[in-house]
MIMARLO-957633 format. One line per field, with one value per residue (C-alpha): residue number from 1; residue in one letter; y, x, z. Coordinates in nm, 4 decimals. Last residue first. Example, Ala and Ser with C-alpha at 12.3 -4.5 7.8 and 13.67 -1.06 7.14 Angstrom:
BEGIN
pos	c(2,1)
code	c(S,A)
Y	c(-0.1060,-0.4500)
X	c(1.3670,1.2300)
Z	c(0.7140,0.7800)
! end
This chain:
BEGIN
pos	c(279,278,277,276,275,274,273,272,271,270,269,268,267,266,265,264,263,262,261,260,259,258,257,256,255,254,253,252,251,250,249,248,247,246,245,244,243,242,241,240,239,238,237,236,235,234,233,232,231,230,229,228,227,226,225,224,223,222,221,220,219,218,217,216,215,214,213,212,211,210,209,208,207,206,205,204,203,202,201,200,199,198,197,196,195,194,193,192,191,190,189,188,187,186,185,184,183,182,181,180,179,178,177,176,175,174,173,172,171,170,169,168,167,166,165,164,163,162,161,160,159,158,157,156,155,154,153,152,151,150,149,148,147,146,145,144,143,142,141,140,139,138,137,136,135,134,133,132,131,130,129,128,127,126,125,124,123,122,121,120,119,118,117,116,115,114,113,112,111,110,109,108,107,106,105,104,103,102,101,100,99,98,97,96,95,94,93,92,91,90,89,88,87,86,85,84,83,82,81,80,79,78,77,76,75,74,73,72,71,70,69,68,67,66,65,64,63,62,61,60,59,58,57,56,55,54,53,52,51,50,49,48,47,46,45,44,43,42,41,40,39,38,37,36,35,34,33,32,31,30,29,28,27,26,25,24,23,22,21,20,19,18,17,16,15,14,13,12,11,10,9,8,7,6,5,4,3,2,1)
code	c(X,X,X,X,X,X,X,X,X,X,X,X,X,X,X,X,X,X,X,X,X,X,X,X,X,X,X,X,X,X,X,X,X,X,X,X,X,X,X,X,X,X,X,X,X,X,X,X,X,X,X,X,X,X,X,X,X,X,X,X,X,X,X,X,X,X,X,X,X,X,X,X,X,X,X,X,X,X,X,X,X,X,X,X,X,X,X,X,X,X,X,X,X,X,X,X,X,X,X,X,X,X,X,X,X,X,X,X,X,X,X,X,X,X,X,X,X,X,X,X,X,X,X,X,X,X,X,X,X,X,X,X,X,X,X,X,X,X,X,X,X,X,X,X,X,X,X,X,X,X,X,X,X,X,X,X,X,X,X,X,X,X,X,X,X,X,X,X,X,X,X,X,X,X,X,X,X,X,X,X,X,X,X,X,X,X,X,X,X,X,X,X,X,X,X,X,X,X,X,X,X,X,X,X,X,X,X,X,X,X,X,X,X,X,X,X,X,X,X,X,X,X,X,X,X,X,X,X,X,X,X,X,X,X,X,X,X,X,X,X,X,X,X,X,X,X,X,X,X,X,X,X,X,X,X,X,X,X,X,X,X,X,X,X,X,X,X,X,X,X,X,X,X,X,X,X,X,X,X)
Y	c(8.6752,8.5826,8.4669,8.1534,7.9590,8.2047,8.0984,8.3022,8.1584,8.1586,8.1734,8.4848,8.4265,8.7812,8.8598,8.7204,9.0528,9.1403,8.8057,8.8881,9.2453,9.1403,9.2736,9.5736,9.6369,9.4045,9.6731,9.8981,10.2576,10.3956,10.1424,10.1688,10.5464,10.5323,10.2920,10.4916,10.8194,10.6609,10.5400,10.8881,11.0418,10.8062,10.8501,11.1942,11.4060,11.2110,11.1501,11.5061,11.6379,11.4729,11.7156,11.5976,11.3548,11.5385,11.8810,11.8058,11.8802,11.5155,11.5218,11.1598,11.1732,10.8569,10.6766,10.9791,11.0300,10.6722,10.7019,11.0137,10.8539,10.5512,10.7646,10.9759,10.6676,10.4985,10.8091,10.8253,10.4552,10.4367,10.7446,10.5991,10.2638,10.4196,10.6159,10.3016,10.1083,10.3836,10.3881,10.0120,10.0319,9.7448,9.5131,9.3868,9.6404,9.5348,9.1767,9.2801,9.4255,9.8000,9.9598,10.3100,10.2575,9.9247,10.0628,10.3580,10.1463,9.8691,10.1088,10.3074,9.9844,9.8633,10.2043,10.1995,9.8480,9.9546,10.2504,10.0054,9.7740,10.0622,10.2151,9.8846,9.7814,10.1275,10.1052,9.7712,9.9045,10.2026,9.9667,9.7877,10.1139,10.2492,9.9335,9.9644,10.3284,10.2211,9.9706,10.2403,10.5081,10.2891,10.4870,10.3810,10.0256,9.8192,10.0539,10.0774,9.7046,9.6161,9.8604,9.7182,9.3549,9.4247,9.6426,9.3640,9.0898,9.2945,9.4267,9.0741,8.9638,9.2609,9.1873,8.8259,8.9416,9.1845,8.9378,8.6515,8.8588,9.0018,8.6481,8.5227,8.8435,8.8135,9.1576,9.5238,9.4272,9.5190,9.1637,9.0486,9.2327,8.9575,9.2201,8.9845,8.8901,9.2366,9.3599,9.0769,9.0988,9.4746,9.4290,9.1686,9.4228,9.6499,9.3677,9.3303,9.7062,9.7168,9.4323,9.6447,9.9299,9.7470,9.7124,10.0554,10.1038,9.7565,9.7955,10.1354,10.0495,9.7320,9.9040,10.1891,9.9426,9.7587,10.0818,10.1824,10.3742,10.6742,10.7731,10.5124,10.7174,10.7799,10.4153,10.2930,10.5299,10.4109,10.0543,10.1207,10.2949,9.9764,9.7732,9.9854,9.9516,9.5714,9.5768,9.7654,9.5296,9.2302,9.4036,9.4745,9.1152,8.9978,9.2322,8.9557,8.7706,9.0063,8.8109,9.1247,9.1102,8.9473,9.1735,9.4737,9.4065,9.3609,9.6784,9.8749,9.7299,9.8399,10.1907,10.2133,10.0730,10.2895,10.6041,10.5119,10.4479,10.7844,10.9640,10.7894,10.8724,11.2340,11.2706,11.1303,11.3793,11.2990,11.5440,11.4996,11.2620,10.9647,10.7660,11.0684,11.2109,11.5895,11.7966)
X	c(0.9136,0.5521,0.3893,0.2628,0.5473,0.7924,0.6909,0.5992,0.7496,0.5222,0.1554,-0.0546,-0.3911,-0.3940,-0.6358,-0.9868,-1.1675,-0.9825,-1.0659,-1.3997,-1.2889,-0.9930,-0.6793,-0.4502,-0.3428,-0.0563,0.1216,0.1672,0.0746,0.1948,0.4783,0.5546,0.5826,0.8005,1.0510,1.0652,1.1071,1.3953,1.5488,1.5363,1.6737,1.9738,2.0629,1.9984,1.9768,2.2107,2.4792,2.4597,2.4830,2.8242,2.9951,3.3180,3.1780,2.8813,3.0316,3.3234,3.6673,3.7738,3.7312,3.6768,3.3001,3.1654,3.0678,2.8855,2.6845,2.5562,2.4868,2.2778,2.0903,2.0108,1.8893,1.6612,1.5232,1.4588,1.2806,1.0508,0.9658,0.8785,0.6562,0.4700,0.4364,0.2944,0.0435,-0.0593,-0.1100,-0.3267,-0.5257,-0.5885,-0.7030,-0.9565,-1.0065,-1.3555,-1.4043,-1.0761,-1.2009,-1.4446,-1.1573,-1.1184,-1.0831,-0.9435,-0.8179,-0.6582,-0.5002,-0.3427,-0.2184,-0.0756,0.1150,0.2371,0.3652,0.5346,0.6984,0.8236,0.9589,1.1373,1.2864,1.3841,1.5602,1.7532,1.8535,1.9531,2.1647,2.3216,2.3930,2.5653,2.7760,2.8675,2.9787,3.2078,3.3536,3.3941,3.5744,3.8160,3.8716,3.9550,4.2017,4.3847,4.3683,4.4925,4.4285,4.0642,4.1433,3.9227,3.6226,3.6331,3.6880,3.4042,3.1650,3.2373,3.1898,2.8790,2.7381,2.7879,2.6355,2.3351,2.2631,2.2740,2.0254,1.8010,1.8149,1.7155,1.4194,1.3069,1.3198,1.1628,0.8641,0.8183,0.8213,0.5455,0.3456,0.3186,0.3858,0.2908,0.0172,-0.3458,-0.4297,-0.2576,-0.5161,-0.6796,-0.7076,-0.5428,-0.2665,-0.1777,-0.1603,0.0715,0.3160,0.3412,0.4320,0.6989,0.9067,0.8829,1.0156,1.3253,1.3790,1.4121,1.6641,1.8760,1.8368,2.0602,2.3526,2.5176,2.4605,2.6027,2.9083,3.0213,2.9508,3.1608,3.4543,3.4591,3.4470,3.7472,3.9424,3.9352,4.2622,4.1391,3.9039,3.7815,3.4819,3.3737,3.4272,3.2269,2.9408,2.9523,2.9522,2.6219,2.5053,2.5649,2.3867,2.0789,2.1195,2.1350,1.8383,1.6342,1.7380,1.6172,1.2862,1.2461,1.3448,1.0587,0.8099,0.6763,0.5907,0.3065,0.1528,-0.0387,0.0636,0.4036,0.5035,0.3551,0.5700,0.8799,0.7952,0.7738,1.1076,1.2548,1.1187,1.2595,1.6033,1.6221,1.5455,1.7919,2.0718,2.0033,2.0146,2.3372,2.5009,2.3835,2.5187,2.8582,2.8904,3.1566,3.4459,3.5109,3.6918,3.5339,3.8494,4.0747,3.8558,3.8753,3.9359)
Z	c(13.1649,13.0926,12.7726,12.9457,12.7829,12.9299,13.2768,13.5846,13.9052,14.0826,13.9907,13.9843,14.1420,14.2735,14.5504,14.5920,14.5712,14.2534,14.0928,13.9255,13.8639,13.6542,13.8135,13.7863,14.1468,14.0590,13.8587,14.1630,14.0944,14.4306,14.4617,14.0909,14.1181,14.4309,14.2748,13.9510,14.1359,14.3305,14.0042,13.8567,14.1766,14.1798,13.8117,13.6615,13.9766,14.2051,13.9431,13.8136,14.1699,14.2033,13.9674,13.8031,13.5451,13.3933,13.4604,13.2288,13.3729,13.3549,12.9734,12.8677,12.8232,12.6586,12.9772,13.1166,12.7978,12.8087,13.1804,13.1243,12.8339,13.0506,13.3415,13.1248,12.9470,13.2800,13.4084,13.1049,13.0948,13.4643,13.4481,13.1498,13.3256,13.6405,13.4348,13.2459,13.5695,13.7095,13.3846,13.4037,13.7656,13.7430,13.4449,13.3556,13.0775,12.9149,12.8867,12.6133,12.4184,12.3936,12.0492,12.0918,12.4488,12.3538,12.0381,12.2178,12.5089,12.2872,12.0634,12.3662,12.5267,12.2087,12.1564,12.5146,12.4582,12.1406,12.3272,12.6002,12.3572,12.2002,12.5327,12.6920,12.3932,12.3865,12.7594,12.7195,12.4317,12.6478,12.9239,12.6770,12.5471,12.8975,13.0055,12.7153,12.8089,13.1643,13.0241,12.8298,13.1018,13.3854,13.7058,13.7418,13.6397,13.8731,13.8461,13.4667,13.4155,13.6517,13.4889,13.1442,13.2437,13.4506,13.1717,12.9172,13.1339,13.2468,12.8972,12.7572,13.0235,12.9428,12.5695,12.6405,12.8525,12.5840,12.2955,12.4911,12.5939,12.2459,12.1087,12.3413,12.3074,11.9316,11.7864,11.8163,12.0603,11.9963,11.8845,12.2035,12.4084,12.6096,12.8839,13.1349,12.8892,12.7672,13.1269,13.2327,12.9439,12.9864,13.3532,13.2769,13.0856,13.3886,13.6052,13.3881,13.3848,13.7618,13.7390,13.5033,13.7526,14.0026,13.7596,13.7793,14.1510,14.2119,13.9866,14.1144,14.4772,14.4524,14.2815,14.5360,14.8255,14.6784,14.6220,14.9880,15.0180,14.8179,15.0981,15.3449,15.4578,15.0992,15.0034,15.3037,15.2190,14.8576,14.9895,15.1646,14.8468,14.6480,14.9135,14.8511,14.4741,14.5041,14.7420,14.4853,14.2068,14.4059,14.4748,14.1035,14.0218,14.2416,14.0727,13.8500,14.1693,14.2508,14.5355,14.6344,15.0016,14.9417,14.6542,14.8307,15.1398,14.9227,14.7327,15.0584,15.1692,14.8368,14.8821,15.2353,15.1480,14.8374,15.0348,15.3099,15.0619,14.9000,15.2357,15.3385,15.0043,15.0240,15.3786,15.2792,14.9956,14.7397,14.6790,14.3076,14.0730,14.2464,14.3105,14.3583,14.6340,14.5980,14.9118)
! end
C-alpha cells in the first residue's frame, strides 16, 4: 500500500538500517575528532547526527502512516540539510592541507578569500534549502505552495552545486600543482595521498547526491522513477553520504600532519578562525 506522504511504500527495514549506519559512522567520527583533535570535522559530526535523527523520524513517519505529518516534515528537512554540514567540513579540509604544506602559491586564489567564499556559500545553501524543504514538506497536498518550495530548494541546490564544482576545481588545481612542484614543507607532510584520495571520493559522491536532489526537485510527474521509487533515494542520496562518511573515517583529514608534530598529535586549535585561513 502506498504511503501518501512519501508517494511510495517506504521500507521500514531500510530506514532502520540507514539510521544505524549513520549512527555508527557518526560515532566513529566523534571518536576520531576527540582522539585526533580534528576540530574542523566538528560540523561533519553534527551533520551526521542530524541525518541519523532524520532517519529516526523517517521510521516514526513510516510507522505512523499518513497521520504523522509532523514526523514526515522533520525527516524531510533533516535528511536534506545534514549533508550541508558535511560539505562545510570538507571545505575546511582544503584550507588545512594548503596551510600545512605552505602551498598557497599553488592555490587557485588567496586562501583567506577562498575560505570566506565557500563558507558563506554553504551558509546560504543551508538557509535556502531549509526554507524550500520546509515549504515542500508542510504543503505536500498544496500543489502551488509545494512548487514554490521546490523552486526555493532548487535554488539552494544550484548554489551548492556551483560552489562545490568550484571547490572541486580548486582542490584539483592545488593537488596537480603541488605534486608537480612540491614545496619544501610538502616533503615533511604525512599521508598526503591518503588525504587526497579521501577528498576525491568525497567530492564525487557529493556531486552525485547534489545532482540527484536537483533533478528530484524539478520533477513534477508523480509517475517518474526518481520520485516514486524509494531505491533512488537510498542509492543516490543515503548511500552516497554513507560512502562519504566511511571514506573520511578511513582517510581522515587529521591524519595529514607534518612529520615533526605527528608523534605529538594534532596541535590544531579550537575553534579554527577565519583570520588563520580556516573556516
